C-alpha positions in Angstrom: 31.5 1.6 -27.9 31.4 -1.5 -25.6 30.7 -0.9 -21.9 33.2 -2.6 -19.5 32.0 -5.1 -16.9 32.9 -2.6 -14.1 30.9 0.2 -15.8 27.9 -2.1 -16.3 28.0 -3.2 -12.7 28.2 0.4 -11.5 25.3 1.4 -13.7 23.2 -1.4 -12.2 24.1 -0.3 -8.7 23.1 3.2 -9.5 19.8 2.1 -10.9 19.1 -0.1 -7.8 20.0 2.9 -5.6 17.5 5.0 -7.5 14.8 2.3 -7.2 15.5 2.2 -3.4 15.0 5.9 -3.1 11.7 5.8 -5.0 10.6 2.9 -2.8 11.3 5.0 0.3 9.4 8.0 -1.1 6.4 5.7 -1.8 6.5 4.2 1.6 7.0 7.5 3.4 9.0 10.6 2.4 10.5 10.9 5.9 12.5 7.8 5.3 14.8 9.7 2.9 16.2 11.8 5.8 15.6 9.4 8.7 18.8 10.2 10.5 18.1 13.9 10.4 14.4 14.0 11.4 13.9 10.8 13.4 13.7 12.6 16.7 11.3 15.2 15.5 7.8 15.1 17.0 6.2 15.1 13.6 8.5 12.4 12.1 6.5 9.7 10.3 3.3 11.7 10.1 1.0 9.6 7.9 -0.4 12.7 6.3 2.8 13.2 4.3 2.6 9.7 2.8 0.0 9.1 0.0 0.4 5.4 0.5 -0.4 5.5 4.2 -3.3 8.0 3.6 -4.9 5.6 1.2 -4.4 2.7 3.6 -5.9 4.6 6.5 -9.0 5.6 4.4 -9.5 2.0 3.2 -9.2 0.8 6.8 -11.7 3.3 8.0 -14.1 2.4 5.3 -14.0 -1.3 6.2 -13.6 -1.7 10.0 -12.8 -5.1 11.4 -15.4 -7.2 13.1 
C-alpha cells in the first residue's frame, strides 16, 4: 500500500523527534526534563552524563599549558 505524502512527512518528523531525544540523552539526561528540574540544585550534574564524564577525564589527563 502506498504511503501518502502527509503520512511520509509525519513519519519523518517523528523520526527526527526521536533523534533529537537521543541527542539530548547523549548530551545530558537532564535536558529531557529541563523545565521540571532546571531549578534543582543538582541539575546538570556531570556525573549523570557519560559524555561529560569522558570529557572531564580526558581533560584531567591532558591539562593545558
